[in-house]
N, C-alpha and C positions, 0 to 999 in steps of 0.2 A: 763117474762121480756122484754118490746119490745120498738121500737122507733117509729113507725108508728101506729096509729091507723086504717088505712085500708091498705089492700096491696098497696104497689108501681105497678105502670105498666110503668116502665121506659123501653125504648126501646135501650136497651144496645147496640145490635148486628148492629146498625143502623150505629154507629162510629166504629165498627171494623177494617174495613181496614185504616181508619185514626191512630187508636190506634197501629195497629202492624206496620204500617210504620214509626210512628213518635216514637215510642219505639227502634226499630231496629236502626233507623237512628243515633238518642242519642248515642246507644252505640256504634256504629260504630267511629260517632264522638270523643268520649271521649278514646276509645282504639288508635286513630289516635293522638288525643293530646299527651296522655299518651306514646306513644312509646316504648311500652315494648321489641319491639324487638332491639331496638338501643344500642348499647355499652356508647355511649358518650351522647346521647340525652333523654334517659329514665327516666320518672317521679317515675317510680317505686324505693321505698324506702326498704330495707329490714335490718329487724333487725340484732343485733349481732350473735343472734340464727342461722340464715342461712348465714352471712358472716362470723364469727369468729372477735374475737376483746373484747375491754374492754368496759364494760356500766358502767357508775358511775352516779351517784344523789347524790350533794354533796351542802352543804348549810354553808355559810357565816353570820357570826354574822357583824355587819356592812355594810358599803358600800365597795364592792367591785364589781367595773363595770365589764361587760360583756368584753367587749375591753380587759379589762387588763388581765382577765383570759383568752383569746384566744392567747394572745401576749403572756404570759408566756410559755403557751405552746409550741407555735412555737418555743421560743426561746431554749427550751429543747427538740426540734427535733419531735414534733409533731403536725407539722403544719397543716395535713389534718384532726386534731381533730373537731369534730362537737361541738359545745356549743351552747346550747340553754335555756335561761332564762326560768323559772316560777313564777307566782306570787304566793310569798311567805307569811308567815306572817310579822306584822309590824317591820322593825327593821333588817329582814334577807334578803338574796338573796338568791336562789335557780337556780341551773344549772344542766341541763344533759349533762353529759361529754361522747360522744361517740369515740372510736379510734377504725379503721378497722383493722384487724389482717395483718402483713406482708406475703408477699408470703414466704412459707416454713418453717412458725413460728410453733415451737411445744409449748409444755405446759410449759416450764421451759422458754422459752423466753415470754410467757404472764403473768407470774410471774414477770419477770424482768420490764415487760412494766408497769404494774400497780405500781410496786415500784417506777419508776422513776415519773411518774404522781401524785402518792402520795407524794412523796417529793416535786414536782414543786408544789403543791397545798399549801402544808406546808409552803412554801415560800413567800406566797401571806400573811401572818398572821404578820400585823406590829413588834408586841410584840416580835416576834422570835430574834429580832435583840438584844434587851436588856435583854432578858431573855434565858437563853441555857437550861433550864431545858425542861425533854420533855413534850410534851403537853398532856394531860390527854383526851381529848376528839375525839384525833385521836391514841393513844394509842394501839397496838391490845392485844386482851383479853390473848392471849400466854405471850406476854412480862409482863404484868401485874401478871398475876399467875407467872410467873418465878422470878418475883422481891421479890414477898412475899415471894416465898419458899425459896429463898436464904438469905433473908434477918429475915426472921421468927419473925416480930415483937409481936406476939401474945405469941411466946414462947412456941409452941407445941410442944411435944414430938414425938420422930418417925423417921420412915426414910422419903426418898421422896415422896414416894408412898402416904404416910400419909400426908405430910405436904398438898401436891395438894389436896388430899381429903377435908383437913379441909378446905382450902384458895379458891377453886373454888365457893362455894355457895357465898360468900363475893363478889370475881369478878365479878358472874354472878348481884347480886344486883347493884353492881356500873354499869354495861353495862348495863343493864335495864333503870336504871336512865338515864343514859347517852342518850340514844336513846330517851327518854321521853321528856327531855329537846332540845338535838339538836340544838346546843351544849351546855354545862353546861356554865353559865355566872357567877356564884358564888359558893362556897366552903359552903354556906349555903343549896343549893341545892342539897348534898350527901346524900345519904339514912340516916333516923333517926335511923334506928336500924343498923348501921355498928358500929363494936367499936370502942371508942374515938382514941383507939391508930393508928388504921388505916387510920383514918381522920387526924390524926396529920401527919404521914407519908405522905399521899398524899398531903397535903397542903406545905410539906417541900421539896417534890421532883419533885412534878408537877406543873407547871402552866396549866392555862385553855385559850385554844387560841379562835381563832374565826371560824375553821372549824369544821363541823362535815360532815362523810360520810353517807347518807342515804342510800344508794345501790351501792353493787359494786359486780359486776359480769364480768368473764372471760369466752370466748368460744375460742378454737382453732379450726383452721380450718376443722381437721378431726372431731372433734364433731358436728360443723356446719354443715358438709356434712350428718353426721349421723341424725341429726336432721331434715334437709332438707327431705334426704330420708323417715325418717320414716313419717313426716307430708303429703306426697304427698301422702304416701300409704294409710293412713288414710283418707283423701279425696276421693282418688280413690276408696275406699272399701264402702265409706257412698252414695256417687255416683250409685255404681255398686248396694247396696241393695236397695235403694230408686227405681232406674228405675227396677230392678227385681219383687219388689213387684207391681207397677202401671202395667208392662205388666201381670204378671200372675192376677192381681186381679182386672183388667177392661178389657173392648176390644180394640181392636186398637186405633181407635179413641181416647179414654178417655189415653191411654199409650202414645200416642205422644203428646196430648195434655199437659200432665203432664210433659212428658219431655222436650217441648220447652218453658213452662213458668218456668222450675224449671233454664235452663239454661240461662234465659233472667234473671231471677231476681241473679242469681250468678254473670251473665257477667255485670248487672247494679250496682251491689253492688263494684264488683271489680274494676272499671271502676269511679266511682265517689270515692272510697276510694283512687284511686290512686290521682287523680285529685285534690283532696282537701288536697294532701299532706303528708297523715298519713303513719304511717309504721307498714309493717307486721313483725307481731312475731306467737311466737307457741301460747299465747292465742288469738291472733286477729284471726288465722286459727280457734281456736275452737267457736269463736262468729260465724266467716261463716258457721260451722258446722248446728250451731243454727238456722242460717238463711235458710237453705237448707229444715230443718224438719219445718221450721214453712210453709215456703211455700207452701211446700206439703202438710200441714195438712189442709191449707185454700184453696187449690185445691182440695182435696179431698172430703172436705164438701160439696161444690158446685156440683162436679161430682157425688155426690150419692143422693144429692137432684135430679140431672136431670135423673140417671138411674131409680129411683125410680118413678118419673113421667113417664116415658116411659111406665109403663106399666099399668098406669090407663088409664081406658077405652076412659077419655074425652081429652085425648090427642094422641089418636090411630092414629088419621087421619088429625093431625095438623102438620104445618110446623116444623119441625129442629130448624128453627129459634125462632118460638114461645116457644117451650119445653123450650130451652136452656134461653130464656130472662124472663118468669114466674120461672123457678128455680133460676135464679140469685135475682129474686126480691123476693122469699119466702125466702131467705137466707140471705137477706140485712141485716135485723136487727143485727141478729146472728154476720155478720162479721163485722158490724160498732162496734157493744160493746165489742168482741174482738179484734179486731185490736185497737180500740183508747186506751184499757187498758192495753196493751203491749206496745203502742205506747208512752204512760205517762210514763211508767216508764223506758224505754228506753232513753227518753227523760231527765228525772231526771238525770240519771247515765252519760249521756254525757255532760249535762251542769254545772251539780253540784259536779261529779264525781273527777275532777280534772284529771291532766296529765295520771295517772295511769289507769283510767278508760275510759277516752276520745277516745283513738285507739280502745278500746275493745268494747265499746258501739253503735260507729258509725255504723257496718255492721249490726247490730241488728237493730238498729232505720231506717236506708233504708231499710233493709231487712222486716219490717212490712209493709213498703208502699209500695214496689213492689210487695212483697206477696199478698196483698191484691188486686190490680190494676191488676196484670198477671192472677188472678184468675177469673177475669172479662172479661178482654181485650186480654189477651194472649192465656190463656188455651181455655176458652169458644169458641172463635173464631176458633181456630183450628180445636177442634171437630165438628163445623158447618162444617167449608170447609171440612174436612175429610169424612164426613156422606154424601155431598154432591156431592165430586171427586169421592170416592170409596163406593158406596151402597152395603149392603149386606144385605143377609136376615136376618141374627144375630147379625147387629151391633146394632142398637137402636129400630130395628122393626118399623121404621116409614116409612111414605109414603111420601117423597122429594117433596117439592112443593115449 
């Protein structure tokens, strides 16, 4: 499978100075704009896994404006809450609500904070004022189980453990259905195989509110600190492993070129990720690790062809520039086909994956572009310059002209 009928002869190294200068200038500019060192002006957004706090995603059935959600949270003592609206299905409104942990907050405080936020959001249900029954859409699994164990509508014999074992499957059916509709808007949506006596009790004792909790996570500051250390450790080990592999697998010029290209791709992706306002989380860090692996694999393909050609008689007395140019042209079809395949998948995840996948797919999308670019215009020029500045007998065995 190939793109070009004949081998192209593009002089990539002709623009190596412009490419190196423009790339690193863009990285420096993005870093200056992001200001990661500033406590007040930094544009770096850290997820709750790293800072601690509450991370919720909720859905309202009907028209509940974003300003109203933010105002009610402010009245309840959560004026610093971040409320972001997402595109939801017709007739519903989805919001992401994030509240940072307070200084010195422990796990018990986090639980209390969650309960307070949930109660404030329940207060946005207009039906609550006229119907005092608990809301089936937001009732916890534990309370649903306890209610049926206490009232025992099915008349099951046995102790409390036996009753719990009997009712827990019914509760799971109910909660699974509740998650699927999110929220339930009609009693007719209850599971068809749920016993009628349980359906009757639900209709009698519960109302159907307009709120559904799609995600509910809490991170204490101590746990967040541990996650941060583990994440940084994982990134450090990945970088170290890649660098050690390149240093022992290739000559000095290749090792330096690969390291510079890897740092270029990582800094470029981090800078653009920050500038576009995306949030760092543990899954996002995993996508950056994927980016690092792809970047190095693409660079190694080009390096391997350069090393292979360096042993051919026809390249023995040619310049290092021609050797590198020809090697890049020979691998260009493979590079384009591979990069476009991965880029198409990453774009689909970014464009159509929704909020949950957008932050995760952006580094991969950018990484494919920068990884392909750096293999040609960052790693390869560094090899050329290194071979010219530090010519050694055992480098690429070239006569440098």
